[in-house]
C-alpha positions in Angstrom: 0.3 -0.5 0.0 1.1 3.1 -0.8 0.8 6.4 1.3 -0.2 9.2 -0.2 0.7 12.8 1.1 -1.2 16.1 0.6 0.5 19.5 0.1 -0.7 20.5 3.0 1.3 18.1 4.5 4.2 18.7 2.0 4.4 22.4 3.1 4.7 22.1 6.7 7.8 22.2 8.7 8.2 19.2 10.8 7.5 21.3 14.1 4.6 22.3 12.6 3.0 18.9 11.4 4.5 17.7 15.0 2.1 20.1 16.8 -0.5 19.1 14.7 -0.5 16.1 14.9 -0.2 16.3 18.7 -2.9 18.2 19.4 -5.5 16.6 17.0 -5.0 13.2 19.9 -5.2 16.0 22.8 -8.9 16.3 22.8 -9.6 12.5 22.7 -6.5 12.0 25.8 -8.0 14.4 27.5 -11.9 13.2 27.4 -10.4 9.5 28.8 -8.2 11.2 31.3 -9.2 14.5 32.5 -6.3 17.3 32.9 -3.2 14.9 34.2 -0.3 13.7 31.5 -2.8 14.5 28.6 0.4 16.2 26.4 2.2 13.0 27.2 -0.9 10.8 26.0 -0.7 13.2 22.9 2.6 12.5 22.3 2.5 8.8 22.5 -0.5 8.6 20.5 1.0 11.4 18.0 4.5 9.4 18.0 2.4 6.0 17.5 0.8 7.6 14.0 4.5 9.1 12.9 5.9 5.6 13.4 3.1 3.6 11.2 3.2 6.4 8.5 7.7 5.9 8.8 6.6 2.3 8.1 5.0 3.2 5.1 7.4 5.6 3.4 10.2 3.5 3.9 11.1 2.8 0.0 10.5 6.5 -0.3 13.6 7.9 1.7 12.5 12.0 1.2 9.1 11.5 2.8 10.5 9.1 5.6 12.7 11.7 6.4 10.7 14.5 6.3 8.6 12.6 9.0 11.5 10.9 11.5 11.9 14.7 11.9 8.4 15.2 12.9 8.9 12.1 15.2 11.9 14.3 16.3 10.1 17.5 16.8 7.5 15.5 18.6 9.7 14.2 21.1 10.9 17.4 22.0 7.4 19.4 23.0 
């Protein structure tokens, strides 16, 4: 299966994409856990998603490299 990346994804910096992913997971985690540890849990969810994307783009180095950078930015948040 080939992963299709949108123009929006490719025009965002890895840092912007990292923040977007984490904050997309945040409401779901917050609903489940309340306020405690929400950011850490949202980051873990985003990292799982990015790891899946990296595996899917393993044959396309340019996209794989982008997602590796996104992963590093998530870990910095």
